[in-house]
VMD Tcl script that draws the C-alpha trace (Angstrom):
set ca {
  {-34.53 17.08 2.13}
  {-35.12 18.29 5.72}
  {-31.95 19.55 7.38}
  {-32.14 17.41 10.54}
  {-30.05 14.70 12.14}
  {-31.48 11.20 11.91}
  {-33.27 11.89 8.62}
  {-34.18 8.60 6.90}
  {-35.36 7.80 3.42}
  {-36.96 4.50 2.37}
  {-35.56 3.22 -0.88}
  {-34.78 0.15 -2.98}
  {-31.44 -1.37 -3.92}
  {-29.88 -2.06 -7.29}
  {-27.60 -5.10 -7.78}
  {-24.75 -4.72 -5.24}
  {-21.13 -5.74 -5.70}
  {-18.07 -6.43 -3.57}
  {-15.69 -3.47 -3.51}
  {-12.18 -4.29 -4.68}
  {-9.31 -2.31 -3.13}
  {-8.03 0.38 -5.52}
  {-4.71 -0.36 -7.27}
  {-1.62 1.22 -5.78}
  {-0.82 4.46 -7.66}
  {2.35 4.51 -9.68}
  {4.83 7.24 -8.88}
  {3.88 10.25 -6.81}
  {0.15 10.33 -6.02}
  {-1.80 13.26 -7.42}
  {-2.84 15.93 -4.95}
  {-6.58 15.98 -4.28}
  {-8.48 19.02 -3.07}
  {-11.23 16.78 -1.63}
  {-10.06 14.31 1.00}
  {-12.23 11.18 0.99}
  {-12.35 8.81 3.97}
  {-9.95 5.91 3.65}
  {-11.61 2.51 3.54}
  {-10.18 0.05 6.10}
  {-7.97 -2.48 4.35}
  {-9.06 -5.38 6.57}
  {-12.82 -4.82 6.16}
  {-15.27 -6.26 3.63}
  {-16.89 -3.43 1.67}
  {-19.95 -3.60 -0.55}
  {-20.79 -1.13 -3.31}
  {-24.52 -0.45 -3.06}
  {-26.63 1.71 -5.38}
  {-30.02 2.89 -4.10}
  {-32.99 4.15 -6.09}
  {-32.85 7.29 -3.90}
  {-30.59 8.49 -1.11}
  {-30.20 11.21 1.52}
  {-26.40 10.80 1.59}
  {-24.38 13.20 -0.54}
  {-21.77 11.71 -2.90}
  {-18.45 13.51 -3.21}
  {-18.58 16.20 -5.87}
  {-18.33 19.92 -6.64}
  {-15.45 20.29 -4.23}
  {-17.52 18.91 -1.33}
  {-16.47 15.68 0.42}
  {-18.76 12.72 0.79}
  {-21.35 12.26 3.50}
  {-21.18 9.32 5.89}
  {-24.17 7.59 7.43}
  {-25.87 4.23 7.81}
  {-28.23 1.93 5.93}
  {-30.85 -0.11 7.81}
  {-31.60 -3.47 6.16}
  {-33.55 -6.33 7.80}
  {-33.08 -4.83 11.26}
  {-29.33 -4.50 10.88}
  {-27.46 -1.19 10.76}
  {-24.71 -1.06 8.15}
  {-22.14 1.81 8.23}
  {-21.76 3.82 5.02}
  {-18.12 4.91 4.97}
  {-18.34 7.08 1.87}
  {-20.49 7.77 -1.20}
  {-19.10 8.42 -4.67}
  {-20.83 9.39 -7.88}
  {-20.49 7.00 -10.82}
  {-22.19 8.59 -13.81}
  {-25.67 9.45 -12.59}
  {-25.65 7.02 -9.65}
  {-24.50 7.41 -6.05}
  {-22.45 4.38 -4.98}
  {-22.56 3.72 -1.22}
  {-19.50 1.99 0.24}
  {-21.06 -0.16 2.95}
  {-18.99 -1.94 5.59}
  {-20.02 -5.53 6.29}
  {-20.73 -6.03 10.02}
  {-21.06 -8.91 12.51}
  {-18.26 -10.92 10.88}
  {-20.45 -11.84 7.93}
  {-18.90 -12.93 4.68}
  {-19.30 -10.80 1.58}
  {-21.64 -13.41 0.06}
  {-23.86 -13.38 3.16}
  {-23.98 -9.58 3.17}
  {-24.93 -9.41 -0.50}
  {-28.16 -11.19 0.37}
  {-29.32 -8.23 2.47}
  {-28.97 -5.90 -0.51}
  {-30.41 -8.04 -3.30}
  {-32.06 -6.22 -6.19}
  {-35.24 -4.45 -5.06}
  {-34.66 -4.99 -1.34}
  {-36.39 -2.42 0.89}
  {-33.84 -0.48 2.95}
  {-33.56 2.86 4.76}
  {-30.65 5.28 4.30}
  {-30.03 7.53 7.29}
  {-27.88 10.55 8.02}
  {-26.99 9.57 11.59}
  {-25.69 11.91 14.32}
  {-22.02 11.66 13.26}
  {-23.00 12.05 9.61}
  {-25.16 15.06 10.45}
  {-22.29 16.84 12.25}
  {-20.13 16.22 9.19}
  {-22.91 17.48 6.87}
  {-23.43 20.69 8.90}
  {-19.70 21.39 8.71}
  {-19.70 20.86 4.93}
  {-22.91 22.85 4.30}
  {-21.66 25.79 6.33}
  {-18.35 25.97 4.53}
  {-19.78 25.33 1.07}
  {-22.32 28.13 1.43}
  {-19.56 30.34 2.83}
  {-17.46 29.65 -0.25}
  {-20.29 30.66 -2.60}
  {-20.77 33.90 -0.66}
  {-17.04 34.62 -0.50}
  {-16.45 33.89 -4.20}
  {-19.39 36.08 -5.23}
  {-18.07 39.05 -3.24}
  {-14.51 38.60 -4.48}
  {-15.84 38.63 -8.06}
  {-18.21 41.60 -7.72}
  {-16.19 43.81 -5.35}
  {-12.61 43.13 -6.47}
  {-13.02 41.41 -9.86}
  {-11.13 38.41 -8.49}
  {-12.49 35.13 -9.89}
  {-12.21 31.99 -7.79}
  {-9.87 29.66 -9.67}
  {-10.50 26.75 -7.32}
  {-11.35 26.01 -3.71}
  {-10.79 23.28 -1.15}
  {-13.10 22.04 1.57}
  {-10.25 20.68 3.66}
  {-10.36 17.98 6.33}
  {-11.82 19.06 9.68}
  {-10.78 21.25 11.48}
  {-8.35 22.97 9.07}
  {-9.33 26.30 7.45}
  {-10.71 26.03 3.92}
  {-9.42 28.24 1.13}
  {-10.19 29.76 -2.24}
  {-7.51 30.41 -4.84}
  {-7.51 33.79 -6.57}
  {-5.26 35.24 -9.30}
  {-3.31 37.55 -6.98}
  {-2.56 38.33 -3.36}
  {-4.86 40.59 -1.37}
  {-4.13 43.42 1.01}
  {-5.31 43.41 4.62}
  {-7.76 46.23 3.79}
  {-9.25 44.24 0.90}
  {-9.70 41.16 3.09}
  {-11.31 43.23 5.86}
  {-13.69 44.83 3.34}
  {-14.77 41.44 1.94}
  {-15.33 40.06 5.43}
  {-17.36 43.14 6.39}
  {-19.54 42.85 3.28}
  {-20.03 39.12 3.83}
  {-21.13 39.49 7.42}
  {-23.47 42.36 6.54}
  {-25.28 39.90 4.25}
  {-25.21 37.29 7.01}
  {-26.87 39.71 9.43}
  {-29.55 40.42 6.80}
  {-30.21 36.67 6.68}
  {-30.23 36.36 2.89}
  {-32.06 33.21 1.78}
  {-30.39 30.34 -0.04}
  {-32.37 28.07 -2.36}
  {-31.77 25.48 -5.07}
  {-33.44 25.22 -8.46}
  {-33.21 22.03 -10.49}
  {-33.28 22.56 -14.23}
  {-33.42 20.05 -17.05}
  {-29.90 19.40 -18.27}
  {-29.11 20.76 -21.72}
  {-25.36 20.46 -22.24}
  {-25.41 22.52 -25.44}
  {-26.77 25.53 -23.56}
  {-24.14 25.38 -20.82}
  {-21.49 28.10 -21.00}
  {-17.90 26.83 -21.30}
  {-15.58 27.14 -18.30}
  {-13.89 30.55 -18.37}
  {-10.13 30.90 -18.25}
  {-7.77 33.61 -17.05}
  {-5.30 35.33 -19.36}
  {-2.67 32.84 -18.16}
  {-4.91 29.94 -19.24}
  {-5.99 28.87 -15.74}
  {-9.55 27.54 -15.55}
  {-11.98 29.55 -13.41}
  {-13.98 27.04 -11.39}
  {-15.22 23.73 -12.76}
  {-17.63 22.61 -15.42}
  {-20.14 19.79 -15.27}
  {-18.28 16.42 -15.23}
  {-18.27 14.72 -18.65}
  {-19.47 11.43 -17.15}
  {-22.48 12.97 -15.38}
  {-25.71 11.39 -16.65}
  {-28.20 12.61 -14.06}
  {-30.28 14.68 -16.48}
  {-30.68 17.52 -13.95}
  {-28.71 20.73 -13.67}
  {-28.79 22.24 -10.14}
  {-28.30 25.96 -9.55}
  {-27.76 27.43 -6.07}
  {-29.07 30.95 -5.42}
  {-28.12 33.36 -2.63}
  {-30.82 36.00 -2.89}
  {-29.48 39.13 -4.56}
  {-25.89 37.93 -4.27}
  {-25.05 34.83 -6.29}
  {-26.33 32.30 -8.79}
  {-24.06 29.34 -9.38}
  {-24.32 25.78 -10.75}
  {-23.55 23.40 -7.87}
  {-24.32 19.82 -6.88}
  {-23.43 20.32 -3.19}
  {-25.43 20.77 -0.02}
  {-26.07 24.22 1.44}
  {-27.68 26.03 4.35}
  {-31.24 27.38 3.79}
  {-30.07 30.91 4.64}
  {-27.02 32.94 5.64}
  {-28.34 33.35 9.21}
  {-25.68 32.63 11.84}
  {-23.07 31.84 9.19}
  {-20.51 34.31 10.63}
  {-17.78 34.00 8.02}
  {-14.24 34.68 9.21}
  {-11.32 35.29 6.84}
  {-7.75 34.79 7.97}
  {-6.18 38.24 7.42}
  {-3.50 37.20 4.92}
  {-3.04 35.28 1.68}
  {-0.40 32.70 0.81}
  {1.25 33.16 -2.59}
  {1.70 30.06 -4.77}
  {3.89 30.01 -7.86}
  {2.85 27.63 -10.61}
  {5.07 27.75 -13.71}
  {4.37 31.13 -15.32}
  {1.39 32.03 -13.12}
  {1.11 33.19 -9.52}
  {-2.02 32.57 -7.49}
  {-2.87 33.17 -3.86}
  {-4.89 31.31 -1.27}
  {-7.35 33.10 0.98}
  {-8.26 30.97 4.00}
  {-11.65 31.10 5.72}
  {-13.58 29.54 8.59}
  {-17.26 29.30 9.47}
  {-19.67 27.29 11.59}
  {-18.26 24.49 13.77}
  {-14.71 25.08 12.57}
  {-14.88 28.75 13.47}
  {-16.13 27.95 16.96}
  {-13.35 25.41 17.47}
  {-10.79 27.88 16.10}
  {-11.93 30.61 18.50}
  {-11.99 28.23 21.48}
  {-8.60 26.66 20.78}
  {-7.00 30.03 20.00}
  {-8.28 31.45 23.29}
  {-7.01 28.39 25.17}
  {-3.57 28.68 23.55}
  {-3.43 32.37 24.35}
  {-4.54 31.81 27.95}
  {-1.95 29.07 28.46}
  {0.78 31.30 27.04}
  {-0.30 34.19 29.26}
  {-0.15 31.92 32.32}
  {3.39 30.80 31.41}
  {4.46 34.42 30.97}
  {2.61 35.62 34.10}
  {0.75 38.36 32.28}
  {-2.67 39.25 30.95}
  {-3.83 38.24 27.47}
  {-3.23 41.69 25.90}
  {0.40 41.68 27.13}
  {1.27 38.33 25.51}
  {2.79 39.72 22.26}
  {5.01 42.13 24.20}
  {6.14 39.44 26.65}
  {6.83 36.97 23.83}
  {8.94 39.61 22.05}
  {10.98 40.05 25.24}
  {11.47 36.29 25.54}
  {12.59 36.07 21.92}
  {15.05 38.94 22.39}
  {16.42 37.33 25.55}
  {16.78 34.03 23.74}
  {18.66 35.66 20.88}
  {21.00 37.39 23.34}
  {21.56 34.12 25.24}
  {22.25 32.27 22.00}
  {24.77 34.92 20.99}
  {26.52 34.62 24.38}
  {26.72 30.83 24.01}
  {28.11 31.17 20.49}
  {30.77 33.61 21.70}
  {31.74 31.34 24.61}
  {31.84 28.27 22.35}
  {34.06 30.16 19.92}
  {36.51 30.96 22.73}
  {36.34 27.39 24.04}
  {37.00 26.01 20.56}
  {40.17 28.09 20.37}
  {41.40 26.77 23.76}
  {40.75 23.15 22.72}
  {42.50 23.80 19.39}
  {45.47 25.38 21.23}
  {45.86 22.25 23.37}
  {45.78 20.08 20.25}
  {48.37 22.27 18.51}
  {50.65 22.09 21.55}
  {50.35 18.31 21.54}
  {50.94 18.29 17.79}
  {54.15 20.34 18.13}
  {55.53 17.91 20.70}
  {55.10 14.98 18.28}
  {57.90 14.06 15.86}
  {57.83 16.27 12.78}
  {57.96 13.40 10.30}
  {54.99 11.47 11.79}
  {51.27 11.75 11.13}
  {49.50 13.22 14.15}
  {46.26 11.31 14.73}
  {43.72 11.83 17.49}
  {40.08 11.18 18.35}
  {38.28 13.54 20.73}
  {34.82 12.67 21.99}
  {32.63 15.01 23.98}
  {29.06 15.11 25.26}
  {26.82 17.92 24.12}
  {23.04 18.24 24.45}
  {22.73 21.29 22.21}
  {21.37 21.22 18.68}
  {24.55 22.90 17.40}
  {27.04 20.21 18.43}
  {28.35 19.79 14.88}
  {28.86 23.55 14.57}
  {31.04 23.50 17.68}
  {33.13 20.60 16.35}
  {33.55 22.49 13.08}
  {34.77 25.56 15.00}
  {37.43 23.47 16.76}
  {38.60 22.01 13.45}
  {38.75 25.45 11.83}
  {40.80 26.81 14.75}
  {43.22 23.88 14.42}
  {43.56 24.51 10.69}
  {44.26 28.21 11.28}
  {46.79 27.46 14.00}
  {48.60 24.69 12.11}
  {49.28 27.05 9.20}
  {51.19 29.30 11.60}
  {53.44 26.60 13.06}
  {57.15 26.98 12.36}
  {57.28 23.51 10.87}
  {54.49 22.09 8.75}
  {52.72 19.13 10.38}
  {50.60 16.37 8.88}
  {47.55 15.51 10.93}
  {44.12 13.91 10.85}
  {41.57 14.44 13.62}
  {38.21 12.88 14.46}
  {35.79 14.85 16.62}
  {32.62 13.15 17.84}
  {29.77 14.33 20.02}
  {26.81 12.55 21.64}
  {23.98 13.59 23.98}
  {24.50 13.12 27.72}
  {21.67 10.60 28.14}
  {22.11 7.34 26.26}
  {19.10 6.52 24.07}
  {18.46 4.47 20.95}
  {17.06 7.56 19.19}
  {20.08 9.79 19.85}
  {21.75 11.59 16.97}
  {25.55 11.45 17.33}
  {27.63 13.71 15.09}
  {31.15 13.20 13.76}
  {33.55 15.66 12.11}
  {36.81 14.69 10.42}
  {39.52 17.22 9.57}
  {43.08 16.91 8.36}
  {45.95 18.37 6.42}
  {45.51 16.00 3.46}
  {42.24 15.44 1.61}
  {43.11 11.84 0.64}
  {43.56 10.88 4.28}
  {40.33 12.66 5.26}
  {38.43 10.76 2.57}
  {39.98 7.44 3.56}
  {39.09 8.05 7.19}
  {35.51 9.01 6.31}
  {35.07 5.88 4.17}
  {36.45 3.78 7.00}
  {34.03 5.29 9.52}
  {31.14 4.52 7.19}
  {32.16 0.88 6.89}
  {33.25 0.21 10.47}
  {31.10 2.43 12.70}
  {28.08 2.82 10.39}
  {28.32 6.61 10.20}
  {26.40 8.16 7.33}
  {28.02 11.24 5.88}
  {30.28 12.78 3.28}
  {32.60 15.65 2.61}
  {34.97 17.40 0.29}
  {38.58 18.43 0.57}
  {39.90 18.67 4.12}
  {36.52 18.22 5.86}
  {34.13 15.31 6.32}
  {31.06 15.11 8.54}
  {28.40 12.56 9.35}
  {25.98 11.23 11.92}
  {24.86 7.94 13.38}
  {21.62 7.18 15.25}
  {21.75 5.25 18.52}
  {23.89 5.07 21.65}
  {27.56 6.03 21.57}
  {29.54 3.66 23.74}
  {33.06 2.25 24.00}
  {32.30 0.12 20.95}
  {32.00 3.24 18.79}
  {35.14 4.75 20.34}
  {37.01 1.54 19.59}
  {35.73 1.59 16.01}
  {37.03 5.12 15.49}
  {40.42 4.20 16.94}
  {40.54 1.12 14.70}
  {39.94 3.20 11.59}
  {42.44 5.86 12.71}
  {45.10 3.16 13.06}
  {44.72 2.24 9.38}
  {45.41 5.79 8.15}
  {49.04 6.56 7.46}
}
mol new
graphics top color blue
foreach p $ca { graphics top sphere $p radius 0.5 }
foreach p [lrange $ca 0 end-1] q [lrange $ca 1 end] { graphics top cylinder $p $q radius 0.2 }
display resetview
């Protein structure tokens, strides 16, 4: 098939059918390495099989093509193509508010139609071809240069980096060497071609496995009935069975490997992911990375090369400022606790000291500050000449009232039963979600904190004795 946008192929239809929405999966859905387009739930979809097609069905780790079908002067969007046995099923969206029955008439058995890889479909195909060919090249070099088989790979959704999974992590030097070797072959412009062979399942080698039992790559699907076995060749580099689409050569591929691997632990085995970019995704990555770096340099009033140094200074300053705030809050917590202890000492010895203190705090560590006050009160109360019974409620809310605010509450006391009773009461009366153990209880509530919430806390406090 010519590698051009707008390529059309005249073909005939097989009996179409109305696509039923897939059943909802039970439990946690399985993770898929190939992300297929989601069919709109409110659209009528037909399943159309053609005698021939230029649209690639999902398979071999490569996502589906999208495109259009022209029938009786009407253009019908093809949202995805899936392989069923040896047939490519086109999921065609019904247009112009036609009913499913009306649409079926345009795709009756033997109807003459044209399948087209339109401009949007072509951009998607170029992205997939570039990355699929890159994966073949990368996997071949990992195998021959480092004896690292590719266990699996993922052609992720645009514009995320794709990845191959290998049996171990790789060093920066190994990654740089593989990238250098790959791009040397790219500069040579090695040719890529496909040979179709008659399928003989008995002659196919079984899928290899690692010592840990992990399959290396994929075999031919059991339900495949196409009768043809495709093999993709990169001249002098690789020979691999594959049903996907590829570039005609390595020219202008320009493979880029992210200089690290992510380790993944799976039961008794450990594998690593090596991420890579090429083609349109690489160009977007370079452009967006440069824009991010330029924006950061402008904020820091420096040149691009000075950004890491300036960022390190900002981080150090932030850490120092955070430490100063923590120290000041610790001192402030002790002063607030001292005032509470003074008030507690003035109360009759044989009464339960109860108090609610609300404060406004826009920091993300409001609960930590309330905890520091409670801890200082606990330390101070143990040093009083006469033992006092007390229960305290500390609450904190952001300065600006908003329905999305997170308000935090901390309960402390000298008796765990009273603390628990107060926490249960706050759950029921004020709607605070939380829990605790022993002499501490904490929680939070989403929304505005107004006099109603203060009144609710006071109401619950009044019931504790």
